[in-house]
C-alpha positions, 0 to 999 in steps of 0.5 A: 737070825733076822727080825721081821721089821715091825712099823708103828705107822707108815704111809705107802698108799701103793702097798698091799695093806692099803689096796682098798683106799681106792674107790672104783675109777680113782686113780692113786694121784687123787689119794693124797695121803694114807697114814696107818696107826698100829694102836688103833689098827686103822688106815686114814686117808685124804683125797682131792675132794676134801675128804677124810676116810678111816678104814680097818687095817687092812684096808681092802674094801672102800665100803668099810670106811667111815668118811668125814667131810671138813675141808673144802678143797684137797685134803695134803696131810693126815696124821693120828696123834702118838697116842692114837686118839687124835687125827689131824688132816691138813688143807691144801688150798683152804689152809686149815687143820682139822 
């Protein structure tokens, strides 16, 4: 009768699937963006330290992440391309797209 909703992507950082994106001692305000890619089965985050993290879905352990550095300040948004081949991040103060 009811069909379960299936998401192609979502960006809720306070969900069960994203419980491992927060390093020890970090609150939710320091993680600025979370993006899920169903095609890659991965979660990408951007934080206040200019880092982009890529984690397997569900993100249960931050130590399993691959960390990418490129921004000089906070990453305000991180998204996957529709085909899942590319990841983009938008810096806040540095005004760059990587």
